[in-house]
KOLNU-439994 format. One record per atom (N, C-alpha, C): x, y, z; atom name. Coordinates in steps of 0.05 Angstrom, whole numbers, plus 5000, padded with zeros to 4 digits. Layout:
rec east:X; north:Y; up:Z; a:CA
...
//
This chain:
rec east:5170; north:5874; up:4862; a:N
rec east:5141; north:5872; up:4865; a:CA
rec east:5133; north:5867; up:4894; a:C
rec east:5115; north:5883; up:4903; a:N
rec east:5107; north:5881; up:4931; a:CA
rec east:5089; north:5856; up:4935; a:C
rec east:5094; north:5842; up:4956; a:N
rec east:5079; north:5818; up:4962; a:CA
rec east:5051; north:5825; up:4972; a:C
rec east:5030; north:5812; up:4959; a:N
rec east:5002; north:5817; up:4968; a:CA
rec east:4995; north:5795; up:4988; a:C
rec east:4992; north:5804; up:5013; a:N
rec east:4985; north:5785; up:5034; a:CA
rec east:4957; north:5774; up:5030; a:C
rec east:4939; north:5789; up:5019; a:N
rec east:4913; north:5778; up:5014; a:CA
rec east:4914; north:5756; up:4993; a:C
rec east:4929; north:5760; up:4972; a:N
rec east:4932; north:5739; up:4951; a:CA
rec east:4944; north:5714; up:4963; a:C
rec east:4965; north:5717; up:4980; a:N
rec east:4978; north:5694; up:4992; a:CA
rec east:4959; north:5680; up:5011; a:C
rec east:4943; north:5695; up:5026; a:N
rec east:4924; north:5683; up:5045; a:CA
rec east:4903; north:5666; up:5030; a:C
rec east:4894; north:5677; up:5008; a:N
rec east:4873; north:5662; up:4992; a:CA
rec east:4885; north:5636; up:4981; a:C
rec east:4910; north:5638; up:4970; a:N
rec east:4923; north:5614; up:4960; a:CA
rec east:4928; north:5594; up:4982; a:C
rec east:4936; north:5604; up:5005; a:N
rec east:4941; north:5586; up:5028; a:CA
rec east:4915; north:5572; up:5036; a:C
rec east:4893; north:5586; up:5037; a:N
rec east:4867; north:5574; up:5044; a:CA
rec east:4859; north:5553; up:5024; a:C
rec east:4863; north:5560; up:4998; a:N
rec east:4856; north:5540; up:4977; a:CA
rec east:4873; north:5515; up:4980; a:C
rec east:4899; north:5519; up:4986; a:N
rec east:4917; north:5496; up:4990; a:CA
rec east:4908; north:5479; up:5013; a:C
rec east:4899; north:5491; up:5035; a:N
rec east:4889; north:5477; up:5058; a:CA
rec east:4864; north:5461; up:5051; a:C
rec east:4846; north:5473; up:5036; a:N
rec east:4822; north:5459; up:5028; a:CA
rec east:4828; north:5436; up:5010; a:C
rec east:4848; north:5439; up:4992; a:N
rec east:4856; north:5417; up:4975; a:CA
rec east:4866; north:5393; up:4990; a:C
rec east:4881; north:5399; up:5012; a:N
rec east:4891; north:5377; up:5029; a:CA
rec east:4867; north:5362; up:5042; a:C
rec east:4847; north:5377; up:5051; a:N
rec east:4824; north:5364; up:5063; a:CA
rec east:4809; north:5348; up:5043; a:C
rec east:4807; north:5358; up:5018; a:N
rec east:4793; north:5343; up:4997; a:CA
rec east:4808; north:5317; up:4991; a:C
rec east:4834; north:5318; up:4990; a:N
rec east:4850; north:5294; up:4984; a:CA
rec east:4845; north:5273; up:5006; a:C
rec east:4845; north:5281; up:5031; a:N
rec east:4842; north:5262; up:5053; a:CA
rec east:4814; north:5250; up:5052; a:C
rec east:4793; north:5266; up:5047; a:N
rec east:4766; north:5256; up:5047; a:CA
rec east:4758; north:5240; up:5022; a:C
rec east:4765; north:5249; up:4999; a:N
rec east:4756; north:5236; up:4974; a:CA
rec east:4773; north:5212; up:4967; a:C
rec east:4797; north:5209; up:4977; a:N
rec east:4813; north:5186; up:4971; a:CA
rec east:4810; north:5164; up:4993; a:C
rec east:4794; north:5170; up:5013; a:N
rec east:4789; north:5151; up:5034; a:CA
rec east:4812; north:5147; up:5053; a:C
rec east:4831; north:5164; up:5054; a:N
rec east:4854; north:5162; up:5072; a:CA
rec east:4848; north:5178; up:5097; a:C
rec east:4855; north:5167; up:5120; a:N
rec east:4851; north:5182; up:5145; a:CA
rec east:4871; north:5204; up:5149; a:C
rec east:4893; north:5203; up:5134; a:N
rec east:4913; north:5224; up:5136; a:CA
rec east:4930; north:5223; up:5111; a:C
rec east:4951; north:5239; up:5110; a:N
rec east:4969; north:5239; up:5087; a:CA
rec east:4993; north:5221; up:5090; a:C
rec east:4993; north:5204; up:5111; a:N
rec east:5016; north:5186; up:5115; a:CA
rec east:5017; north:5167; up:5091; a:C
rec east:5040; north:5165; up:5078; a:N
rec east:5042; north:5148; up:5054; a:CA
rec east:5042; north:5118; up:5061; a:C
rec east:5026; north:5103; up:5046; a:N
rec east:5025; north:5074; up:5049; a:CA
rec east:5040; north:5061; up:5026; a:C
rec east:5049; north:5076; up:5007; a:N
rec east:5065; north:5065; up:4984; a:CA
rec east:5082; north:5088; up:4973; a:C
rec east:5100; north:5080; up:4954; a:N
rec east:5118; north:5100; up:4942; a:CA
rec east:5102; north:5120; up:4926; a:C
rec east:5080; north:5111; up:4913; a:N
rec east:5063; north:5130; up:4897; a:CA
rec east:5050; north:5150; up:4915; a:C
rec east:5040; north:5142; up:4939; a:N
rec east:5028; north:5161; up:4958; a:CA
rec east:5048; north:5182; up:4966; a:C
rec east:5073; north:5173; up:4970; a:N
rec east:5094; north:5192; up:4979; a:CA
rec east:5100; north:5212; up:4957; a:C
rec east:5101; north:5203; up:4932; a:N
rec east:5106; north:5221; up:4909; a:CA
rec east:5083; north:5241; up:4907; a:C
rec east:5058; north:5232; up:4910; a:N
rec east:5035; north:5249; up:4908; a:CA
rec east:5037; north:5271; up:4929; a:C
rec east:5045; north:5264; up:4953; a:N
rec east:5048; north:5284; up:4974; a:CA
rec east:5069; north:5305; up:4968; a:C
rec east:5092; north:5295; up:4957; a:N
rec east:5113; north:5313; up:4949; a:CA
rec east:5104; north:5333; up:4928; a:C
rec east:5089; north:5322; up:4908; a:N
rec east:5080; north:5339; up:4886; a:CA
rec east:5060; north:5360; up:4896; a:C
rec east:5041; north:5352; up:4913; a:N
rec east:5022; north:5371; up:4924; a:CA
rec east:5037; north:5393; up:4940; a:C
rec east:5056; north:5384; up:4957; a:N
rec east:5071; north:5404; up:4972; a:CA
rec east:5086; north:5423; up:4954; a:C
rec east:5097; north:5413; up:4932; a:N
rec east:5112; north:5430; up:4913; a:CA
rec east:5094; north:5450; up:4900; a:C
rec east:5069; north:5441; up:4892; a:N
rec east:5050; north:5459; up:4879; a:CA
rec east:5042; north:5481; up:4898; a:C
rec east:5035; north:5474; up:4922; a:N
rec east:5025; north:5494; up:4941; a:CA
rec east:5048; north:5513; up:4949; a:C
rec east:5071; north:5501; up:4956; a:N
rec east:5094; north:5518; up:4965; a:CA
rec east:5105; north:5535; up:4944; a:C
rec east:5106; north:5525; up:4919; a:N
rec east:5118; north:5540; up:4897; a:CA
rec east:5101; north:5562; up:4886; a:C
rec east:5075; north:5561; up:4890; a:N
rec east:5056; north:5580; up:4878; a:CA
rec east:5045; north:5601; up:4897; a:C
rec east:5046; north:5595; up:4923; a:N
rec east:5035; north:5614; up:4942; a:CA
rec east:5048; north:5641; up:4940; a:C
rec east:5074; north:5642; up:4937; a:N
rec east:5089; north:5668; up:4937; a:CA
rec east:5095; north:5678; up:4909; a:C
rec east:5086; north:5664; up:4889; a:N
rec east:5091; north:5672; up:4862; a:CA
rec east:5068; north:5690; up:4852; a:C
rec east:5073; north:5716; up:4851; a:N
rec east:5052; north:5735; up:4844; a:CA
rec east:5045; north:5733; up:4814; a:C
rec east:5062; north:5721; up:4798; a:N
rec east:5056; north:5720; up:4769; a:CA
rec east:5035; north:5698; up:4763; a:C
rec east:5030; north:5681; up:4783; a:N
rec east:5010; north:5660; up:4779; a:CA
rec east:4984; north:5669; up:4793; a:C
rec east:4963; north:5671; up:4777; a:N
rec east:4938; north:5681; up:4789; a:CA
rec east:4924; north:5659; up:4805; a:C
rec east:4904; north:5668; up:4820; a:N
rec east:4889; north:5649; up:4837; a:CA
rec east:4875; north:5629; up:4819; a:C
rec east:4864; north:5638; up:4796; a:N
rec east:4850; north:5620; up:4777; a:CA
rec east:4870; north:5599; up:4766; a:C
rec east:4894; north:5608; up:4759; a:N
rec east:4914; north:5589; up:4749; a:CA
rec east:4921; north:5569; up:4771; a:C
rec east:4924; north:5579; up:4795; a:N
rec east:4931; north:5562; up:4818; a:CA
rec east:4910; north:5540; up:4822; a:C
rec east:4884; north:5548; up:4822; a:N
rec east:4862; north:5529; up:4825; a:CA
rec east:4862; north:5509; up:4802; a:C
rec east:4866; north:5518; up:4778; a:N
rec east:4866; north:5501; up:4755; a:CA
rec east:4888; north:5479; up:4757; a:C
rec east:4912; north:5487; up:4765; a:N
rec east:4934; north:5468; up:4768; a:CA
rec east:4927; north:5448; up:4790; a:C
rec east:4916; north:5457; up:4813; a:N
rec east:4908; north:5439; up:4834; a:CA
rec east:4887; north:5419; up:4824; a:C
rec east:4868; north:5428; up:4809; a:N
rec east:4847; north:5410; up:4799; a:CA
rec east:4858; north:5389; up:4779; a:C
rec east:4877; north:5398; up:4763; a:N
rec east:4890; north:5379; up:4745; a:CA
rec east:4905; north:5357; up:4761; a:C
rec east:4919; north:5366; up:4781; a:N
rec east:4934; north:5347; up:4798; a:CA
rec east:4914; north:5328; up:4812; a:C
rec east:4892; north:5339; up:4822; a:N
rec east:4873; north:5323; up:4836; a:CA
rec east:4860; north:5303; up:4818; a:C
rec east:4854; north:5310; up:4793; a:N
rec east:4843; north:5291; up:4773; a:CA
rec east:4862; north:5269; up:4767; a:C
rec east:4888; north:5275; up:4766; a:N
rec east:4908; north:5255; up:4761; a:CA
rec east:4910; north:5235; up:4784; a:C
rec east:4908; north:5246; up:4809; a:N
rec east:4909; north:5228; up:4832; a:CA
rec east:4885; north:5209; up:4833; a:C
rec east:4861; north:5220; up:4827; a:N
rec east:4837; north:5203; up:4827; a:CA
rec east:4837; north:5183; up:4804; a:C
rec east:4848; north:5191; up:4781; a:N
rec east:4850; north:5172; up:4759; a:CA
rec east:4870; north:5149; up:4765; a:C
rec east:4892; north:5156; up:4777; a:N
rec east:4911; north:5136; up:4785; a:CA
rec east:4899; north:5117; up:4806; a:C
rec east:4884; north:5128; up:4825; a:N
rec east:4871; north:5111; up:4845; a:CA
rec east:4851; north:5092; up:4832; a:C
rec east:4835; north:5103; up:4813; a:N
rec east:4816; north:5086; up:4799; a:CA
rec east:4829; north:5063; up:4784; a:C
rec east:4851; north:5069; up:4770; a:N
rec east:4865; north:5049; up:4755; a:CA
rec east:4876; north:5027; up:4773; a:C
rec east:4887; north:5036; up:4797; a:N
rec east:4898; north:5016; up:4816; a:CA
rec east:4877; north:4999; up:4828; a:C
rec east:4853; north:5010; up:4831; a:N
rec east:4831; north:4995; up:4843; a:CA
rec east:4819; north:4975; up:4823; a:C
rec east:4817; north:4982; up:4798; a:N
rec east:4802; north:4966; up:4778; a:CA
rec east:4820; north:4950; up:4759; a:C
rec east:4845; north:4956; up:4757; a:N
rec east:4863; north:4941; up:4740; a:CA
rec east:4886; north:4929; up:4756; a:C
rec east:4884; north:4903; up:4761; a:N
rec east:4903; north:4890; up:4778; a:CA
rec east:4932; north:4892; up:4768; a:C
rec east:4936; north:4889; up:4741; a:N
rec east:4963; north:4890; up:4730; a:CA
rec east:4974; north:4918; up:4734; a:C
rec east:4957; north:4939; up:4733; a:N
rec east:4967; north:4966; up:4736; a:CA
rec east:4976; north:4971; up:4765; a:C
rec east:4960; north:4960; up:4784; a:N
rec east:4967; north:4963; up:4812; a:CA
rec east:4994; north:4949; up:4818; a:C
rec east:4997; north:4925; up:4806; a:N
rec east:5022; north:4910; up:4809; a:CA
rec east:5046; north:4925; up:4798; a:C
rec east:5041; north:4938; up:4775; a:N
rec east:5063; north:4953; up:4762; a:CA
rec east:5070; north:4978; up:4778; a:C
rec east:5050; north:4992; up:4789; a:N
rec east:5055; north:5017; up:4803; a:CA
rec east:5065; north:5013; up:4831; a:C
rec east:5052; north:4995; up:4846; a:N
rec east:5058; north:4991; up:4875; a:CA
rec east:5078; north:4969; up:4879; a:C
rec east:5082; north:4951; up:4859; a:N
rec east:5100; north:4929; up:4863; a:CA
rec east:5086; north:4907; up:4879; a:C
rec east:5101; north:4886; up:4887; a:N
rec east:5090; north:4864; up:4901; a:CA
rec east:5105; north:4859; up:4927; a:C
rec east:5092; north:4846; up:4947; a:N
rec east:5107; north:4838; up:4971; a:CA
rec east:5129; north:4818; up:4963; a:C
rec east:5151; north:4818; up:4979; a:N
rec east:5173; north:4801; up:4974; a:CA
rec east:5178; north:4783; up:4998; a:C
rec east:5178; north:4757; up:4994; a:N
rec east:5184; north:4738; up:5016; a:CA
rec east:5214; north:4737; up:5020; a:C
rec east:5224; north:4745; up:5043; a:N
rec east:5253; north:4745; up:5048; a:CA
rec east:5262; north:4723; up:5067; a:C
rec east:5243; north:4712; up:5082; a:N
rec east:5250; north:4689; up:5100; a:CA
rec east:5230; north:4667; up:5097; a:C
rec east:5239; north:4643; up:5092; a:N
rec east:5222; north:4620; up:5090; a:CA
rec east:5233; north:4598; up:5109; a:C
rec east:5216; north:4591; up:5129; a:N
rec east:5223; north:4569; up:5147; a:CA
rec east:5250; north:4573; up:5160; a:C
rec east:5255; north:4597; up:5169; a:N
rec east:5280; north:4603; up:5183; a:CA
rec east:5304; north:4607; up:5166; a:C
rec east:5300; north:4607; up:5139; a:N
rec east:5322; north:4611; up:5120; a:CA
rec east:5318; north:4637; up:5105; a:C
rec east:5339; north:4653; up:5104; a:N
rec east:5338; north:4679; up:5090; a:CA
rec east:5343; north:4675; up:5060; a:C
rec east:5326; north:4686; up:5044; a:N
rec east:5330; north:4686; up:5015; a:CA
rec east:5348; north:4711; up:5009; a:C
rec east:5373; north:4705; up:5007; a:N
rec east:5393; north:4727; up:5003; a:CA
rec east:5388; north:4742; up:4977; a:C
rec east:5381; north:4728; up:4956; a:N
rec east:5377; north:4741; up:4930; a:CA
rec east:5353; north:4760; up:4931; a:C
rec east:5331; north:4751; up:4945; a:N
rec east:5308; north:4768; up:4948; a:CA
rec east:5314; north:4793; up:4964; a:C
rec east:5331; north:4790; up:4984; a:N
rec east:5339; north:4812; up:5001; a:CA
rec east:5355; north:4833; up:4985; a:C
rec east:5373; north:4822; up:4968; a:N
rec east:5389; north:4840; up:4951; a:CA
rec east:5372; north:4856; up:4931; a:C
rec east:5352; north:4842; up:4919; a:N
rec east:5334; north:4856; up:4901; a:CA
rec east:5318; north:4877; up:4915; a:C
rec east:5311; north:4872; up:4940; a:N
rec east:5295; north:4891; up:4955; a:CA
rec east:5312; north:4913; up:4968; a:C
rec east:5339; north:4911; up:4965; a:N
rec east:5357; north:4931; up:4976; a:CA
rec east:5360; north:4929; up:5006; a:C
rec east:5357; north:4905; up:5017; a:N
rec east:5360; north:4901; up:5046; a:CA
rec east:5387; north:4889; up:5053; a:C
rec east:5399; north:4899; up:5074; a:N
rec east:5423; north:4887; up:5084; a:CA
rec east:5416; north:4869; up:5108; a:C
rec east:5435; north:4853; up:5117; a:N
rec east:5430; north:4836; up:5140; a:CA
rec east:5423; north:4853; up:5165; a:C
rec east:5436; north:4876; up:5167; a:N
rec east:5430; north:4894; up:5189; a:CA
rec east:5401; north:4904; up:5188; a:C
rec east:5391; north:4910; up:5164; a:N
rec east:5364; north:4920; up:5160; a:CA
rec east:5344; north:4898; up:5169; a:C
rec east:5349; north:4873; up:5161; a:N
rec east:5331; north:4851; up:5167; a:CA
rec east:5329; north:4847; up:5197; a:C
rec east:5353; north:4846; up:5210; a:N
rec east:5352; north:4841; up:5239; a:CA
rec east:5339; north:4864; up:5254; a:C
rec east:5343; north:4889; up:5244; a:N
rec east:5330; north:4912; up:5256; a:CA
rec east:5300; north:4910; up:5254; a:C
rec east:5290; north:4902; up:5231; a:N
rec east:5261; north:4899; up:5227; a:CA
rec east:5250; north:4876; up:5244; a:C
rec east:5265; north:4854; up:5247; a:N
rec east:5257; north:4832; up:5264; a:CA
rec east:5256; north:4841; up:5294; a:C
rec east:5275; north:4856; up:5302; a:N
rec east:5275; north:4865; up:5330; a:CA
rec east:5251; north:4883; up:5336; a:C
rec east:5243; north:4898; up:5316; a:N
rec east:5219; north:4915; up:5319; a:CA
rec east:5194; north:4898; up:5323; a:C
rec east:5196; north:4872; up:5314; a:N
rec east:5174; north:4853; up:5318; a:CA
rec east:5179; north:4835; up:5342; a:C
rec east:5198; north:4843; up:5359; a:N
rec east:5205; north:4828; up:5383; a:CA
rec east:5215; north:4800; up:5377; a:C
rec east:5229; north:4797; up:5354; a:N
rec east:5241; north:4772; up:5346; a:CA
rec east:5271; north:4776; up:5344; a:C
rec east:5286; north:4758; up:5356; a:N
rec east:5315; north:4762; up:5357; a:CA
rec east:5331; north:4740; up:5344; a:C
rec east:5318; north:4722; up:5330; a:N
rec east:5331; north:4702; up:5314; a:CA
rec east:5314; north:4694; up:5290; a:C
rec east:5326; north:4690; up:5267; a:N
rec east:5311; north:4683; up:5243; a:CA
rec east:5300; north:4655; up:5246; a:C
rec east:5311; north:4639; up:5264; a:N
rec east:5301; north:4611; up:5268; a:CA
rec east:5273; north:4611; up:5280; a:C
rec east:5265; north:4634; up:5292; a:N
rec east:5239; north:4636; up:5304; a:CA
rec east:5218; north:4643; up:5282; a:C
rec east:5227; north:4648; up:5258; a:N
rec east:5209; north:4658; up:5237; a:CA
rec east:5201; north:4636; up:5218; a:C
rec east:5175; north:4632; up:5214; a:N
rec east:5165; north:4614; up:5194; a:CA
rec east:5166; north:4627; up:5167; a:C
rec east:5158; north:4652; up:5166; a:N
rec east:5158; north:4667; up:5141; a:CA
rec east:5158; north:4697; up:5147; a:C
rec east:5173; north:4712; up:5131; a:N
rec east:5174; north:4741; up:5133; a:CA
rec east:5170; north:4753; up:5106; a:C
rec east:5152; north:4772; up:5104; a:N
rec east:5145; north:4784; up:5078; a:CA
rec east:5150; north:4814; up:5080; a:C
rec east:5165; north:4825; up:5061; a:N
rec east:5170; north:4854; up:5060; a:CA
rec east:5148; north:4866; up:5043; a:C
rec east:5131; north:4883; up:5056; a:N
rec east:5110; north:4897; up:5041; a:CA
rec east:5120; north:4920; up:5025; a:C
rec east:5103; north:4931; up:5007; a:N
rec east:5111; north:4952; up:4990; a:CA
rec east:5118; north:4978; up:5005; a:C
rec east:5107; north:4981; up:5028; a:N
rec east:5113; north:5006; up:5044; a:CA
rec east:5137; north:5003; up:5062; a:C
rec east:5151; north:4980; up:5060; a:N
rec east:5175; north:4976; up:5076; a:CA
rec east:5171; north:4961; up:5102; a:C
rec east:5146; north:4955; up:5109; a:N
rec east:5140; north:4941; up:5134; a:CA
rec east:5146; north:4911; up:5130; a:C
rec east:5154; north:4898; up:5151; a:N
rec east:5160; north:4870; up:5150; a:CA
rec east:5138; north:4855; up:5166; a:C
rec east:5123; north:4838; up:5152; a:N
rec east:5102; north:4822; up:5164; a:CA
rec east:5113; north:4794; up:5170; a:C
rec east:5111; north:4785; up:5195; a:N
rec east:5125; north:4761; up:5204; a:CA
rec east:5104; north:4741; up:5214; a:C
rec east:5108; north:4716; up:5206; a:N
rec east:5094; north:4693; up:5217; a:CA
rec east:5114; north:4676; up:5232; a:C
rec east:5111; north:4674; up:5258; a:N
rec east:5130; north:4659; up:5275; a:CA
rec east:5125; north:4629; up:5274; a:C
rec east:5145; north:4614; up:5279; a:N
rec east:5143; north:4585; up:5280; a:CA
rec east:5122; north:4577; up:5301; a:C
rec east:5104; north:4559; up:5293; a:N
rec east:5083; north:4551; up:5312; a:CA
rec east:5057; north:4566; up:5310; a:C
rec east:5057; north:4589; up:5296; a:N
rec east:5033; north:4604; up:5292; a:CA
rec east:5015; north:4591; up:5271; a:C
rec east:4990; north:4587; up:5278; a:N
rec east:4972; north:4574; up:5259; a:CA
rec east:4961; north:4593; up:5238; a:C
rec east:4955; north:4617; up:5246; a:N
rec east:4942; north:4636; up:5228; a:CA
rec east:4962; north:4656; up:5217; a:C
rec east:4961; north:4662; up:5191; a:N
rec east:4977; north:4684; up:5180; a:CA
rec east:4966; north:4711; up:5189; a:C
rec east:4983; north:4731; up:5188; a:N
rec east:4974; north:4758; up:5196; a:CA
rec east:4965; north:4774; up:5172; a:C
rec east:4962; north:4762; up:5150; a:N
rec east:4954; north:4777; up:5126; a:CA
rec east:4935; north:4759; up:5110; a:C
rec east:4918; north:4770; up:5093; a:N
rec east:4896; north:4755; up:5081; a:CA
rec east:4904; north:4737; up:5058; a:C
rec east:4885; north:4718; up:5051; a:N
rec east:4889; north:4700; up:5028; a:CA
rec east:4883; north:4715; up:5002; a:C
rec east:4863; north:4732; up:5002; a:N
rec east:4854; north:4746; up:4978; a:CA
rec east:4849; north:4775; up:4985; a:C
rec east:4859; north:4793; up:4969; a:N
rec east:4852; north:4821; up:4972; a:CA
rec east:4846; north:4832; up:4944; a:C
rec east:4823; north:4846; up:4942; a:N
rec east:4815; north:4860; up:4917; a:CA
rec east:4815; north:4841; up:4894; a:C
rec east:4805; north:4816; up:4898; a:N
rec east:4803; north:4797; up:4876; a:CA
rec east:4829; north:4784; up:4868; a:C
rec east:4850; north:4787; up:4884; a:N
rec east:4877; north:4776; up:4877; a:CA
rec east:4886; north:4757; up:4899; a:C
rec east:4896; north:4734; up:4891; a:N
rec east:4906; north:4714; up:4910; a:CA
rec east:4934; north:4723; up:4920; a:C
rec east:4938; north:4722; up:4946; a:N
rec east:4963; north:4729; up:4958; a:CA
rec east:4980; north:4703; up:4961; a:C
rec east:4998; north:4699; up:4942; a:N
rec east:5014; north:4674; up:4941; a:CA
rec east:5030; north:4671; up:4967; a:C
rec east:5040; north:4692; up:4978; a:N
rec east:5057; north:4690; up:5002; a:CA
rec east:5041; north:4679; up:5025; a:C
rec east:5015; north:4686; up:5027; a:N
rec east:4999; north:4675; up:5049; a:CA
rec east:4994; north:4645; up:5045; a:C
rec east:4988; north:4637; up:5021; a:N
rec east:4985; north:4608; up:5015; a:CA
rec east:5010; north:4593; up:5022; a:C
rec east:5033; north:4604; up:5016; a:N
rec east:5058; north:4590; up:5022; a:CA
rec east:5062; north:4588; up:5052; a:C
rec east:5054; north:4609; up:5066; a:N
rec east:5057; north:4609; up:5096; a:CA
rec east:5041; north:4588; up:5109; a:C
rec east:5017; north:4581; up:5098; a:N
rec east:5000; north:4561; up:5111; a:CA
rec east:5003; north:4533; up:5097; a:C
rec east:5022; north:4532; up:5077; a:N
rec east:5027; north:4506; up:5064; a:CA
rec east:5004; north:4497; up:5046; a:C
rec east:4990; north:4516; up:5033; a:N
rec east:4968; north:4509; up:5015; a:CA
rec east:4974; north:4519; up:4987; a:C
rec east:4958; north:4509; up:4968; a:N
rec east:4962; north:4516; up:4940; a:CA
rec east:4937; north:4532; up:4931; a:C
rec east:4939; north:4544; up:4907; a:N
rec east:4917; north:4559; up:4896; a:CA
rec east:4894; north:4540; up:4889; a:C
rec east:4901; north:4516; up:4880; a:N
rec east:4880; north:4496; up:4873; a:CA
rec east:4864; north:4490; up:4898; a:C
rec east:4877; north:4487; up:4921; a:N
rec east:4863; north:4481; up:4946; a:CA
rec east:4845; north:4505; up:4953; a:C
rec east:4854; north:4529; up:4949; a:N
rec east:4838; north:4552; up:4955; a:CA
rec east:4814; north:4554; up:4937; a:C
rec east:4817; north:4549; up:4912; a:N
rec east:4795; north:4551; up:4893; a:CA
rec east:4774; north:4530; up:4899; a:C
rec east:4783; north:4506; up:4907; a:N
rec east:4764; north:4484; up:4913; a:CA
rec east:4748; north:4492; up:4938; a:C
rec east:4761; north:4503; up:4959; a:N
rec east:4747; north:4511; up:4983; a:CA
rec east:4727; north:4532; up:4977; a:C
rec east:4735; north:4551; up:4960; a:N
rec east:4716; north:4573; up:4953; a:CA
rec east:4692; north:4563; up:4937; a:C
rec east:4696; north:4543; up:4919; a:N
rec east:4674; north:4532; up:4904; a:CA
rec east:4654; north:4519; up:4923; a:C
rec east:4664; north:4505; up:4943; a:N
rec east:4646; north:4492; up:4962; a:CA
rec east:4631; north:4512; up:4978; a:C
rec east:4642; north:4536; up:4981; a:N
rec east:4628; north:4558; up:4995; a:CA
rec east:4609; north:4573; up:4977; a:C
rec east:4609; north:4567; up:4951; a:N
rec east:4591; north:4580; up:4933; a:CA
rec east:4603; north:4603; up:4918; a:C
rec east:4629; north:4606; up:4918; a:N
rec east:4642; north:4628; up:4904; a:CA
rec east:4656; north:4617; up:4879; a:C
rec east:4648; north:4627; up:4856; a:N
rec east:4659; north:4616; up:4831; a:CA
rec east:4685; north:4628; up:4822; a:C
rec east:4687; north:4655; up:4824; a:N
rec east:4710; north:4669; up:4814; a:CA
rec east:4725; north:4684; up:4837; a:C
rec east:4751; north:4681; up:4837; a:N
rec east:4767; north:4696; up:4857; a:CA
rec east:4764; north:4726; up:4853; a:C
rec east:4760; north:4735; up:4828; a:N
rec east:4758; north:4763; up:4823; a:CA
rec east:4733; north:4775; up:4835; a:C
rec east:4714; north:4758; up:4844; a:N
rec east:4689; north:4768; up:4856; a:CA
rec east:4692; north:4772; up:4886; a:C
rec east:4716; north:4766; up:4897; a:N
rec east:4721; north:4767; up:4926; a:CA
rec east:4736; north:4792; up:4933; a:C
rec east:4725; north:4808; up:4951; a:N
rec east:4738; north:4832; up:4961; a:CA
rec east:4760; north:4825; up:4981; a:C
rec east:4754; north:4807; up:5000; a:N
rec east:4773; north:4800; up:5021; a:CA
rec east:4768; north:4772; up:5030; a:C
rec east:4789; north:4756; up:5034; a:N
rec east:4786; north:4729; up:5045; a:CA
rec east:4808; north:4725; up:5065; a:C
rec east:4801; north:4717; up:5090; a:N
rec east:4820; north:4712; up:5111; a:CA
rec east:4820; north:4683; up:5119; a:C
rec east:4842; north:4673; up:5130; a:N
rec east:4845; north:4646; up:5139; a:CA
rec east:4848; north:4647; up:5170; a:C
rec east:4828; north:4638; up:5184; a:N
rec east:4828; north:4639; up:5213; a:CA
rec east:4821; north:4612; up:5225; a:C
rec east:4839; north:4600; up:5240; a:N
rec east:4834; north:4575; up:5254; a:CA
rec east:4824; north:4553; up:5235; a:C
rec east:4836; north:4552; up:5211; a:N
rec east:4830; north:4531; up:5192; a:CA
rec east:4805; north:4537; up:5175; a:C
rec east:4792; north:4560; up:5179; a:N
rec east:4769; north:4567; up:5164; a:CA
rec east:4774; north:4592; up:5147; a:C
rec east:4761; north:4593; up:5124; a:N
rec east:4763; north:4616; up:5106; a:CA
rec east:4739; north:4634; up:5110; a:C
rec east:4744; north:4660; up:5116; a:N
rec east:4722; north:4679; up:5119; a:CA
rec east:4724; north:4699; up:5095; a:C
rec east:4701; north:4700; up:5081; a:N
rec east:4701; north:4715; up:5056; a:CA
rec east:4683; north:4739; up:5057; a:C
rec east:4692; north:4761; up:5045; a:N
rec east:4676; north:4785; up:5040; a:CA
rec east:4676; north:4789; up:5010; a:C
rec east:4652; north:4786; up:4998; a:N
rec east:4650; north:4789; up:4968; a:CA
rec east:4643; north:4818; up:4961; a:C
rec east:4647; north:4824; up:4935; a:N
rec east:4639; north:4850; up:4925; a:CA
rec east:4609; north:4853; up:4926; a:C
//
């Protein structure tokens, strides 16, 4: 069967437009994955576009239909992750604290699949050359290591995100959830689920509500 360059060109243009739609409608500035699910979504989209462009047995209408089904699945997954906390936790996982007060949690490292070499490599990327300099280190879902060095007053990550308390942050500043809830009540916030973002800066809590 002779390849129709017009057909391929149309499919290629549709694929390009679908990439632009994904970037714009999902609120991402690019297709760089921030989690394992994002990476899988990119692989699937690439497979759909690459596998169907040169397949003459798949019509342009079928191609568009399959892209729309994929796009609906992506948006549905994004909605579930945004509105259902337990679903986000199940899909994306949770940050893992691997260093506390200069001591490595070996069991946490093993569960995260990290070797001693991996840990030291990530620390060197943060210009840290000894775990004794680390107050706390948290491995994020995307593989990045967030570090609070000894003597630092402020954590580099928030107390609350999307209505969920970040236990690792509370541990880094030596506070409890009861302390946080009491401070929020004094500020006029009744429910943690009503808070979009809360940061701890210089002993003060800065809140952005929904």
